ZADO-1210 file (C-alpha; in nm, 4 decimals, padded with zeros to 6 digits):
<atoms>
<atom x="05.6476" y="-04.5116" z="02.4772" code="MET" pos="1"/>
<atom x="06.0128" y="-04.5975" z="02.5531" code="ARG" pos="2"/>
<atom x="06.2325" y="-04.3070" z="02.4510" code="CYS" pos="3"/>
<atom x="06.6106" y="-04.2820" z="02.4449" code="THR" pos="4"/>
<atom x="06.7541" y="-03.9309" z="02.4514" code="VAL" pos="5"/>
<atom x="07.1115" y="-03.9084" z="02.3242" code="VAL" pos="6"/>
<atom x="07.2958" y="-03.6119" z="02.4740" code="GLY" pos="7"/>
<atom x="07.2775" y="-03.4626" z="02.8235" code="ALA" pos="8"/>
<atom x="07.3110" y="-03.0940" z="02.7411" code="GLY" pos="9"/>
<atom x="07.0294" y="-02.8451" z="02.7844" code="VAL" pos="10"/>
<atom x="06.8448" y="-02.9703" z="02.4738" code="SER" pos="11"/>
<atom x="06.8598" y="-03.3348" z="02.5773" code="GLY" pos="12"/>
<atom x="06.7534" y="-03.2756" z="02.9364" code="LEU" pos="13"/>
<atom x="06.4699" y="-03.0424" z="02.8332" code="SER" pos="14"/>
<atom x="06.3389" y="-03.3080" z="02.5928" code="CYS" pos="15"/>
<atom x="06.3698" y="-03.5749" z="02.8624" code="ALA" pos="16"/>
<atom x="06.1695" y="-03.3657" z="03.1098" code="GLU" pos="17"/>
<atom x="05.8891" y="-03.2926" z="02.8660" code="ARG" pos="18"/>
<atom x="05.8668" y="-03.6564" z="02.7525" code="LEU" pos="19"/>
<atom x="05.8457" y="-03.7747" z="03.1134" code="LEU" pos="20"/>
<atom x="05.5802" y="-03.5121" z="03.1845" code="GLU" pos="21"/>
<atom x="05.3717" y="-03.6669" z="02.9061" code="CYS" pos="22"/>
<atom x="05.4029" y="-04.0161" z="03.0517" code="GLY" pos="23"/>
<atom x="05.6797" y="-04.1650" z="02.8367" code="HIS" pos="24"/>
<atom x="05.9668" y="-04.3761" z="02.9689" code="GLU" pos="25"/>
<atom x="06.3000" y="-04.1991" z="02.9224" code="VAL" pos="26"/>
<atom x="06.6652" y="-04.2994" z="02.9361" code="GLU" pos="27"/>
<atom x="06.9327" y="-04.0335" z="02.8736" code="VAL" pos="28"/>
<atom x="07.2510" y="-04.1716" z="02.7179" code="VAL" pos="29"/>
<atom x="07.5619" y="-03.9537" z="02.6862" code="ALA" pos="30"/>
<atom x="07.9380" y="-03.9698" z="02.7107" code="ASP" pos="31"/>
<atom x="07.9468" y="-03.6457" z="02.9151" code="LYS" pos="32"/>
<atom x="07.7231" y="-03.5090" z="03.1860" code="PHE" pos="33"/>
<atom x="07.7152" y="-03.1799" z="03.3743" code="SER" pos="34"/>
<atom x="07.9470" y="-03.0035" z="03.4527" code="PRO" pos="35"/>
<atom x="08.1317" y="-03.1279" z="03.1425" code="ASP" pos="36"/>
<atom x="07.8791" y="-03.0538" z="02.8659" code="THR" pos="37"/>
<atom x="07.8942" y="-02.7638" z="02.6216" code="VAL" pos="38"/>
<atom x="07.5780" y="-02.6283" z="02.7852" code="SER" pos="39"/>
<atom x="07.7605" y="-02.5848" z="03.1149" code="ASP" pos="40"/>
<atom x="07.9857" y="-02.3231" z="02.9541" code="ALA" pos="41"/>
<atom x="07.6961" y="-02.1153" z="02.8195" code="ALA" pos="42"/>
<atom x="07.6757" y="-01.7549" z="02.9404" code="ALA" pos="43"/>
<atom x="07.3534" y="-01.7734" z="02.9289" code="ALA" pos="44"/>
<atom x="07.0698" y="-01.5311" z="02.8553" code="ILE" pos="45"/>
<atom x="06.7502" y="-01.5815" z="02.6590" code="TRP" pos="46"/>
<atom x="06.8169" y="-01.4244" z="02.3212" code="TYR" pos="47"/>
<atom x="06.7840" y="-01.5707" z="01.9701" code="PRO" pos="48"/>
<atom x="07.1403" y="-01.5769" z="01.8319" code="PHE" pos="49"/>
<atom x="07.3115" y="-01.7478" z="01.5370" code="LEU" pos="50"/>
<atom x="07.0063" y="-01.9578" z="01.4584" code="THR" pos="51"/>
<atom x="06.7608" y="-02.0296" z="01.1767" code="ALA" pos="52"/>
<atom x="06.5039" y="-02.0825" z="01.0320" code="PRO" pos="53"/>
<atom x="06.3810" y="-01.7525" z="01.1749" code="ALA" pos="54"/>
<atom x="06.0085" y="-01.8271" z="01.1814" code="GLU" pos="55"/>
<atom x="06.0416" y="-02.1608" z="01.3617" code="ARG" pos="56"/>
<atom x="06.3127" y="-02.0243" z="01.5913" code="ALA" pos="57"/>
<atom x="06.0884" y="-01.7349" z="01.6920" code="GLU" pos="58"/>
<atom x="05.8093" y="-01.9750" z="01.7908" code="ALA" pos="59"/>
<atom x="06.0507" y="-02.1999" z="01.9848" code="TRP" pos="60"/>
<atom x="06.1992" y="-01.8962" z="02.1546" code="GLY" pos="61"/>
<atom x="05.8654" y="-01.7553" z="02.2670" code="VAL" pos="62"/>
<atom x="05.7669" y="-02.0890" z="02.4232" code="VAL" pos="63"/>
<atom x="06.1031" y="-02.1070" z="02.5997" code="THR" pos="64"/>
<atom x="06.0784" y="-01.7487" z="02.7255" code="TYR" pos="65"/>
<atom x="05.7447" y="-01.8237" z="02.8937" code="ALA" pos="66"/>
<atom x="05.8835" y="-02.1314" z="03.0679" code="GLU" pos="67"/>
<atom x="06.2017" y="-01.9580" z="03.1838" code="LEU" pos="68"/>
<atom x="06.0027" y="-01.6610" z="03.3117" code="GLU" pos="69"/>
<atom x="05.7864" y="-01.9038" z="03.5090" code="ARG" pos="70"/>
<atom x="06.0932" y="-02.0712" z="03.6565" code="LEU" pos="71"/>
<atom x="06.2374" y="-01.7344" z="03.7585" code="ALA" pos="72"/>
<atom x="05.9132" y="-01.6549" z="03.9373" code="ARG" pos="73"/>
<atom x="05.8240" y="-01.9917" z="04.0884" code="GLU" pos="74"/>
<atom x="06.1449" y="-02.1964" z="04.1122" code="VAL" pos="75"/>
<atom x="06.4363" y="-01.9712" z="04.2170" code="PRO" pos="76"/>
<atom x="06.6549" y="-02.2747" z="04.2908" code="GLU" pos="77"/>
<atom x="06.6611" y="-02.3401" z="03.9158" code="SER" pos="78"/>
<atom x="06.9105" y="-02.0551" z="03.8763" code="GLY" pos="79"/>
<atom x="06.6897" y="-01.8495" z="03.6443" code="VAL" pos="80"/>
<atom x="06.6349" y="-01.4782" z="03.7107" code="MET" pos="81"/>
<atom x="06.4956" y="-01.1871" z="03.5110" code="MET" pos="82"/>
<atom x="06.7343" y="-00.9050" z="03.4202" code="ARG" pos="83"/>
<atom x="06.7149" y="-00.5973" z="03.1997" code="ASP" pos="84"/>
<atom x="06.9516" y="-00.5506" z="02.9085" code="GLY" pos="85"/>
<atom x="07.0181" y="-00.3039" z="02.6302" code="ARG" pos="86"/>
<atom x="07.1111" y="-00.3944" z="02.2755" code="GLU" pos="87"/>
<atom x="07.2855" y="-00.1387" z="02.0543" code="TYR" pos="88"/>
<atom x="07.2995" y="-00.1094" z="01.6738" code="HIS" pos="89"/>
<atom x="07.5144" y="00.0959" z="01.4394" code="ARG" pos="90"/>
<atom x="07.2199" y="00.1554" z="01.2063" code="GLU" pos="91"/>
<atom x="06.8431" y="00.1717" z="01.2294" code="ILE" pos="92"/>
<atom x="06.7051" y="-00.1825" z="01.2121" code="VAL" pos="93"/>
<atom x="06.3652" y="-00.3461" z="01.2335" code="GLU" pos="94"/>
<atom x="06.2464" y="-00.4249" z="01.5827" code="LEU" pos="95"/>
<atom x="06.2589" y="-00.7964" z="01.6693" code="PRO" pos="96"/>
<atom x="05.9456" y="-00.9951" z="01.5970" code="ALA" pos="97"/>
<atom x="05.9354" y="-01.1228" z="01.9571" code="TRP" pos="98"/>
<atom x="05.9178" y="-00.7755" z="02.1152" code="LYS" pos="99"/>
<atom x="05.5496" y="-00.8072" z="02.2088" code="ASP" pos="100"/>
<atom x="05.5936" y="-01.1561" z="02.3545" code="GLU" pos="101"/>
<atom x="05.8291" y="-01.0690" z="02.6402" code="ILE" pos="102"/>
<atom x="05.7850" y="-00.9048" z="02.9796" code="ALA" pos="103"/>
<atom x="05.9209" y="-00.5600" z="02.8882" code="ALA" pos="104"/>
<atom x="06.0551" y="-00.3976" z="02.5714" code="PHE" pos="105"/>
<atom x="06.1149" y="-00.0370" z="02.4677" code="ARG" pos="106"/>
<atom x="06.3208" y="00.1595" z="02.2158" code="VAL" pos="107"/>
<atom x="06.6076" y="00.3530" z="02.3731" code="LEU" pos="108"/>
<atom x="06.6163" y="00.7285" z="02.3899" code="GLU" pos="109"/>
<atom x="06.9024" y="00.8991" z="02.2103" code="GLU" pos="110"/>
<atom x="07.0900" y="00.9779" z="02.5322" code="ASP" pos="111"/>
<atom x="07.0714" y="00.6114" z="02.6401" code="GLU" pos="112"/>
<atom x="07.2549" y="00.4768" z="02.3361" code="ILE" pos="113"/>
<atom x="07.6226" y="00.3847" z="02.3762" code="ALA" pos="114"/>
<atom x="07.8813" y="00.5933" z="02.1923" code="GLU" pos="115"/>
<atom x="07.9396" y="00.4728" z="01.8382" code="GLY" pos="116"/>
<atom x="07.5852" y="00.3401" z="01.8009" code="TYR" pos="117"/>
<atom x="07.2701" y="00.5052" z="01.6660" code="VAL" pos="118"/>
<atom x="06.9823" y="00.2790" z="01.7708" code="PHE" pos="119"/>
<atom x="06.8859" y="00.0243" z="02.0302" code="GLY" pos="120"/>
<atom x="06.6318" y="-00.1176" z="02.2691" code="TRP" pos="121"/>
<atom x="06.5924" y="-00.2289" z="02.6287" code="GLU" pos="122"/>
<atom x="06.4416" y="-00.5677" z="02.7034" code="PHE" pos="123"/>
<atom x="06.3763" y="-00.7916" z="03.0043" code="ARG" pos="124"/>
<atom x="06.4905" y="-01.1492" z="02.9654" code="ALA" pos="125"/>
<atom x="06.5773" y="-01.4562" z="03.1703" code="PRO" pos="126"/>
<atom x="06.9405" y="-01.4997" z="03.2701" code="VAL" pos="127"/>
<atom x="07.0165" y="-01.8668" z="03.3254" code="ILE" pos="128"/>
<atom x="07.3022" y="-01.9553" z="03.5620" code="GLU" pos="129"/>
<atom x="07.4112" y="-02.2815" z="03.4059" code="MET" pos="130"/>
<atom x="07.6168" y="-02.4062" z="03.7064" code="PRO" pos="131"/>
<atom x="07.2832" y="-02.4117" z="03.8926" code="LEU" pos="132"/>
<atom x="07.0435" y="-02.4794" z="03.6071" code="TYR" pos="133"/>
<atom x="07.2042" y="-02.7927" z="03.4641" code="MET" pos="134"/>
<atom x="07.2161" y="-02.9890" z="03.7949" code="PRO" pos="135"/>
<atom x="06.8641" y="-02.8697" z="03.8744" code="TRP" pos="136"/>
<atom x="06.7382" y="-02.9855" z="03.5344" code="LEU" pos="137"/>
<atom x="06.8953" y="-03.3281" z="03.5813" code="ARG" pos="138"/>
<atom x="06.7384" y="-03.3568" z="03.9263" code="SER" pos="139"/>
<atom x="06.3944" y="-03.2857" z="03.7777" code="ILE" pos="140"/>
<atom x="06.4449" y="-03.5559" z="03.5144" code="VAL" pos="141"/>
<atom x="06.5499" y="-03.8036" z="03.7854" code="GLU" pos="142"/>
<atom x="06.2587" y="-03.7088" z="04.0126" code="SER" pos="143"/>
<atom x="06.0145" y="-03.7915" z="03.7313" code="LYS" pos="144"/>
<atom x="06.1645" y="-04.1360" z="03.6751" code="GLY" pos="145"/>
<atom x="06.4194" y="-04.0668" z="03.4030" code="GLY" pos="146"/>
<atom x="06.7365" y="-04.2754" z="03.4054" code="THR" pos="147"/>
<atom x="07.0913" y="-04.1970" z="03.2911" code="PHE" pos="148"/>
<atom x="07.3595" y="-04.4104" z="03.1311" code="ARG" pos="149"/>
<atom x="07.7109" y="-04.3048" z="03.0386" code="GLN" pos="150"/>
<atom x="07.8108" y="-04.4363" z="02.6978" code="SER" pos="151"/>
<atom x="07.9638" y="-04.3053" z="02.3765" code="PHE" pos="152"/>
<atom x="07.7050" y="-04.3634" z="02.1037" code="VAL" pos="153"/>
<atom x="07.8407" y="-04.4537" z="01.7597" code="THR" pos="154"/>
<atom x="07.5266" y="-04.5850" z="01.5904" code="ASN" pos="155"/>
<atom x="07.1742" y="-04.4569" z="01.6527" code="LEU" pos="156"/>
<atom x="07.0162" y="-04.7750" z="01.5154" code="SER" pos="157"/>
<atom x="07.1733" y="-04.9835" z="01.7941" code="GLU" pos="158"/>
<atom x="07.0090" y="-04.7952" z="02.0791" code="LEU" pos="159"/>
<atom x="06.7225" y="-04.9269" z="02.2892" code="ASP" pos="160"/>
<atom x="06.3861" y="-04.7570" z="02.2882" code="GLY" pos="161"/>
<atom x="06.1025" y="-04.7220" z="02.0415" code="GLU" pos="162"/>
<atom x="06.2005" y="-04.3620" z="01.9630" code="VAL" pos="163"/>
<atom x="06.5465" y="-04.2040" z="01.9791" code="VAL" pos="164"/>
<atom x="06.5859" y="-03.8284" z="02.0296" code="ILE" pos="165"/>
<atom x="06.9198" y="-03.7126" z="01.8942" code="ASN" pos="166"/>
<atom x="07.0490" y="-03.4097" z="02.0890" code="CYS" pos="167"/>
<atom x="07.4235" y="-03.4597" z="02.0423" code="VAL" pos="168"/>
<atom x="07.5087" y="-03.1107" z="01.9152" code="GLY" pos="169"/>
<atom x="07.8539" y="-03.1079" z="01.7579" code="LEU" pos="170"/>
<atom x="07.8607" y="-03.4871" z="01.7832" code="GLY" pos="171"/>
<atom x="07.6231" y="-03.4980" z="01.4856" code="ALA" pos="172"/>
<atom x="07.9212" y="-03.4397" z="01.2568" code="ARG" pos="173"/>
<atom x="08.0343" y="-03.7963" z="01.3195" code="GLU" pos="174"/>
<atom x="07.7198" y="-03.9671" z="01.4461" code="LEU" pos="175"/>
<atom x="07.5037" y="-03.8471" z="01.1537" code="CYS" pos="176"/>
<atom x="07.7723" y="-03.7598" z="00.9018" code="GLY" pos="177"/>
<atom x="07.6392" y="-03.4038" z="00.9113" code="ASP" pos="178"/>
<atom x="07.9400" y="-03.1910" z="00.8190" code="LYS" pos="179"/>
<atom x="07.7161" y="-02.8851" z="00.8106" code="GLU" pos="180"/>
<atom x="07.7496" y="-02.8754" z="01.1897" code="VAL" pos="181"/>
<atom x="08.0490" y="-02.6649" z="01.2895" code="GLN" pos="182"/>
<atom x="08.1821" y="-02.5236" z="01.6147" code="PRO" pos="183"/>
<atom x="08.1244" y="-02.1550" z="01.6831" code="ALA" pos="184"/>
<atom x="08.3948" y="-02.1014" z="01.9422" code="ARG" pos="185"/>
<atom x="08.2911" y="-01.8823" z="02.2334" code="GLY" pos="186"/>
<atom x="08.5373" y="-01.7419" z="02.4868" code="GLN" pos="187"/>
<atom x="08.4162" y="-01.5503" z="02.7923" code="VAL" pos="188"/>
<atom x="08.5599" y="-01.3691" z="03.0935" code="ILE" pos="189"/>
<atom x="08.4177" y="-01.3808" z="03.4476" code="PHE" pos="190"/>
<atom x="08.4159" y="-01.0517" z="03.6384" code="LEU" pos="191"/>
<atom x="08.3290" y="-00.9831" z="04.0015" code="ASN" pos="192"/>
<atom x="08.1457" y="-00.6590" z="03.9209" code="GLN" pos="193"/>
<atom x="07.7785" y="-00.5950" z="03.8438" code="ASP" pos="194"/>
<atom x="07.7009" y="-00.3573" z="03.5551" code="PRO" pos="195"/>
<atom x="07.3447" y="-00.3163" z="03.6831" code="GLY" pos="196"/>
<atom x="07.2084" y="-00.3770" z="03.3361" code="ILE" pos="197"/>
<atom x="07.3264" y="-00.6029" z="03.0561" code="GLY" pos="198"/>
<atom x="07.4892" y="-00.4492" z="02.7485" code="HIS" pos="199"/>
<atom x="07.4761" y="-00.6194" z="02.4078" code="PHE" pos="200"/>
<atom x="07.5961" y="-00.5899" z="02.0501" code="ASP" pos="201"/>
<atom x="07.4690" y="-00.9120" z="01.8936" code="GLN" pos="202"/>
<atom x="07.6160" y="-00.8720" z="01.5461" code="GLN" pos="203"/>
<atom x="07.8475" y="-01.1703" z="01.4812" code="PRO" pos="204"/>
<atom x="08.1323" y="-00.9534" z="01.3544" code="GLU" pos="205"/>
<atom x="08.1285" y="-00.7309" z="01.6661" code="SER" pos="206"/>
<atom x="07.9716" y="-00.9657" z="01.9216" code="LEU" pos="207"/>
<atom x="07.9800" y="-00.8054" z="02.2671" code="THR" pos="208"/>
<atom x="07.7880" y="-00.8807" z="02.5848" code="TYR" pos="209"/>
<atom x="07.7815" y="-00.8363" z="02.9597" code="THR" pos="210"/>
<atom x="07.5507" y="-01.0795" z="03.1364" code="ILE" pos="211"/>
<atom x="07.5088" y="-01.0113" z="03.5098" code="PRO" pos="212"/>
<atom x="07.4578" y="-01.3249" z="03.7206" code="ARG" pos="213"/>
<atom x="07.4297" y="-01.3569" z="04.0982" code="SER" pos="214"/>
<atom x="07.7901" y="-01.4770" z="04.1292" code="ASP" pos="215"/>
<atom x="07.9772" y="-01.3038" z="03.8442" code="VAL" pos="216"/>
<atom x="07.9198" y="-01.1005" z="03.5308" code="THR" pos="217"/>
<atom x="07.9973" y="-01.2876" z="03.2092" code="VAL" pos="218"/>
<atom x="08.1809" y="-01.0828" z="02.9462" code="LEU" pos="219"/>
<atom x="08.1991" y="-01.1846" z="02.5818" code="GLY" pos="220"/>
<atom x="08.2392" y="-01.2690" z="02.3261" code="GLY" pos="221"/>
<atom x="08.3600" y="-01.4548" z="02.0247" code="THR" pos="222"/>
<atom x="08.1808" y="-01.6574" z="01.7556" code="ALA" pos="223"/>
<atom x="08.4694" y="-01.8169" z="01.5664" code="GLN" pos="224"/>
<atom x="08.3155" y="-02.0566" z="01.3154" code="ILE" pos="225"/>
<atom x="08.5129" y="-02.3740" z="01.2503" code="GLY" pos="226"/>
<atom x="08.7526" y="-02.3109" z="01.5398" code="ASP" pos="227"/>
<atom x="08.7953" y="-02.6123" z="01.7705" code="TRP" pos="228"/>
<atom x="09.0444" y="-02.4498" z="02.0095" code="GLY" pos="229"/>
<atom x="08.9591" y="-02.4959" z="02.3774" code="MET" pos="230"/>
<atom x="09.2470" y="-02.2981" z="02.5296" code="ASP" pos="231"/>
<atom x="09.1853" y="-01.9460" z="02.6597" code="ILE" pos="232"/>
<atom x="09.3616" y="-01.6982" z="02.4315" code="ARG" pos="233"/>
<atom x="09.4937" y="-01.3724" z="02.5697" code="GLU" pos="234"/>
<atom x="09.4369" y="-01.1962" z="02.2389" code="GLU" pos="235"/>
<atom x="09.0688" y="-01.2875" z="02.2589" code="ASP" pos="236"/>
<atom x="09.0510" y="-01.1677" z="02.6178" code="ASN" pos="237"/>
<atom x="09.2029" y="-00.8354" z="02.5135" code="ASP" pos="238"/>
<atom x="08.9545" y="-00.7990" z="02.2276" code="ALA" pos="239"/>
<atom x="08.6600" y="-00.8862" z="02.4546" code="ILE" pos="240"/>
<atom x="08.7649" y="-00.6313" z="02.7163" code="LEU" pos="241"/>
<atom x="08.8095" y="-00.3544" z="02.4582" code="ARG" pos="242"/>
<atom x="08.4648" y="-00.4231" z="02.3112" code="LYS" pos="243"/>
<atom x="08.2947" y="-00.4411" z="02.6513" code="VAL" pos="244"/>
<atom x="08.4622" y="-00.1231" z="02.7785" code="GLU" pos="245"/>
<atom x="08.3187" y="00.0628" z="02.4787" code="ALA" pos="246"/>
<atom x="07.9705" y="-00.0270" z="02.6090" code="LEU" pos="247"/>
<atom x="08.0528" y="-00.0230" z="02.9809" code="TRP" pos="248"/>
<atom x="08.3361" y="00.2243" z="03.0553" code="PRO" pos="249"/>
<atom x="08.3207" y="00.1560" z="03.4311" code="ASP" pos="250"/>
<atom x="08.4492" y="-00.2004" z="03.3906" code="LEU" pos="251"/>
<atom x="08.7259" y="-00.2694" z="03.6456" code="ASP" pos="252"/>
<atom x="08.9815" y="-00.5116" z="03.5002" code="ARG" pos="253"/>
<atom x="09.1260" y="-00.5800" z="03.8458" code="SER" pos="254"/>
<atom x="08.8064" y="-00.7696" z="03.9300" code="ARG" pos="255"/>
<atom x="08.8484" y="-01.0392" z="03.6639" code="ILE" pos="256"/>
<atom x="08.8190" y="-01.3792" z="03.8335" code="VAL" pos="257"/>
<atom x="08.8429" y="-01.6272" z="03.5450" code="GLY" pos="258"/>
<atom x="08.7055" y="-01.7362" z="03.2118" code="GLY" pos="259"/>
<atom x="08.6198" y="-02.0335" z="02.9940" code="THR" pos="260"/>
<atom x="08.5727" y="-02.1539" z="02.6361" code="VAL" pos="261"/>
<atom x="08.2794" y="-02.3402" z="02.4816" code="GLY" pos="262"/>
<atom x="08.2015" y="-02.4663" z="02.1320" code="LEU" pos="263"/>
<atom x="07.8496" y="-02.3812" z="02.0196" code="ARG" pos="264"/>
<atom x="07.7013" y="-02.6392" z="01.7769" code="PRO" pos="265"/>
<atom x="07.6451" y="-02.4080" z="01.4807" code="SER" pos="266"/>
<atom x="07.4478" y="-02.5034" z="01.1696" code="ARG" pos="267"/>
<atom x="07.2853" y="-02.3047" z="00.8887" code="THR" pos="268"/>
<atom x="06.9505" y="-02.4204" z="01.0315" code="GLU" pos="269"/>
<atom x="06.8459" y="-02.6070" z="01.3437" code="VAL" pos="270"/>
<atom x="06.7705" y="-02.9667" z="01.2509" code="ARG" pos="271"/>
<atom x="06.4454" y="-03.0681" z="01.4174" code="LEU" pos="272"/>
<atom x="06.2832" y="-03.3483" z="01.2203" code="GLU" pos="273"/>
<atom x="06.2186" y="-03.7215" z="01.2296" code="SER" pos="274"/>
<atom x="06.3537" y="-03.9987" z="01.0096" code="GLU" pos="275"/>
<atom x="06.3773" y="-04.3766" z="01.0041" code="LYS" pos="276"/>
<atom x="06.7173" y="-04.5190" z="01.1003" code="VAL" pos="277"/>
<atom x="06.6920" y="-04.8957" z="01.0517" code="GLY" pos="278"/>
<atom x="06.3697" y="-05.0018" z="01.2206" code="GLU" pos="279"/>
<atom x="06.3699" y="-04.7132" z="01.4658" code="ARG" pos="280"/>
<atom x="06.2297" y="-04.3603" z="01.4512" code="THR" pos="281"/>
<atom x="06.4914" y="-04.0955" z="01.5257" code="VAL" pos="282"/>
<atom x="06.4002" y="-03.7359" z="01.6034" code="ILE" pos="283"/>
<atom x="06.6927" y="-03.5024" z="01.5430" code="HIS" pos="284"/>
<atom x="06.7176" y="-03.1906" z="01.7609" code="ASN" pos="285"/>
<atom x="07.0553" y="-03.0236" z="01.7179" code="TYR" pos="286"/>
<atom x="07.2390" y="-02.7335" z="01.5548" code="GLY" pos="287"/>
<atom x="07.1075" y="-02.4555" z="01.7818" code="HIS" pos="288"/>
<atom x="07.4258" y="-02.2489" z="01.7653" code="GLY" pos="289"/>
<atom x="07.4315" y="-01.9850" z="02.0392" code="GLY" pos="290"/>
<atom x="07.0609" y="-02.0272" z="02.1135" code="ALA" pos="291"/>
<atom x="07.0512" y="-02.3724" z="02.2728" code="GLY" pos="292"/>
<atom x="06.9064" y="-02.2439" z="02.5998" code="VAL" pos="293"/>
<atom x="06.6897" y="-01.9853" z="02.4221" code="THR" pos="294"/>
<atom x="06.5149" y="-02.2492" z="02.2098" code="LEU" pos="295"/>
<atom x="06.5318" y="-02.5445" z="02.4496" code="SER" pos="296"/>
<atom x="06.1758" y="-02.5706" z="02.5810" code="TRP" pos="297"/>
<atom x="06.0136" y="-02.4783" z="02.2507" code="GLY" pos="298"/>
<atom x="06.2120" y="-02.7453" z="02.0690" code="CYS" pos="299"/>
<atom x="06.1381" y="-02.9976" z="02.3443" code="ALA" pos="300"/>
<atom x="05.7657" y="-02.9405" z="02.3060" code="GLU" pos="301"/>
<atom x="05.7892" y="-02.9951" z="01.9312" code="GLU" pos="302"/>
<atom x="05.9808" y="-03.3183" z="01.9950" code="VAL" pos="303"/>
<atom x="05.6997" y="-03.4361" z="02.2243" code="VAL" pos="304"/>
<atom x="05.4457" y="-03.3485" z="01.9559" code="GLU" pos="305"/>
<atom x="05.6363" y="-03.5584" z="01.7016" code="ILE" pos="306"/>
<atom x="05.6636" y="-03.8504" z="01.9470" code="VAL" pos="307"/>
<atom x="05.2881" y="-03.8380" z="02.0039" code="SER" pos="308"/>
<atom x="05.2315" y="-03.9191" z="01.6369" code="ARG" pos="309"/>
<atom x="05.4022" y="-04.2558" z="01.6848" code="PHE" pos="310"/>
<atom x="05.2495" y="-04.3415" z="02.0219" code="ALA" pos="311"/>
</atoms>
């Protein structure tokens, strides 16, 4: 079946790869390609964040975890590696439903919990270095026969292909008239210092993280809903550093080497469903918020399953 994927971020490229793997013809159409997509600015670590519905997201996340763990083990050039992290909570909470589906998980001892917190856990998860991962993912799509075309899409019904897969993220506000999609502005700092282990507070109101990569450690963060600002703000940097230092007191500010801003495509729920647009079937796959990488392969496999019903 001839498939047109709209959007060349992590969701679009993951869908393209899985469709090609199943024998479909695929063209990826987008106005921006790596390194200029929102996905390129992602931190990124596997962790369900700012996403719903919970039950479907959990299933997508577990599928994605397995694939990313495989890549870390078998394809190091993909830029995926496994790292340990600790998440802290200010109250006792239920353990995550995915705890038994990942490589390692344990509840922290009292003396391991950061000051100001009362509960937490340690987990092993894939860290995805997007400057490596995005070009690698495109190369895999190309090696399997996928093609790319740069174009700004204004009408899904005018695209070629028997099935269109809509992975435009924030672009769905205009392309689909979906005003439920909003930016969740994320600002991060790059630091030339390894914390040894990641530190996390994943509550939106106090969002804090240190994600150690091979080149830098990514410090965050912000989740400013409805904020379209792309400039780095010193007040946000100051807030990020104060939050991170509370979890990692050994942070050395003299080793800051840069930063960036990205706009996560936030939505009350991920939209993954099919509909008829004119004479063409469109499968929507957008609104992943801060979990685009975390849900990417699981969502791609569901897209392939939907496509198979029309083949």
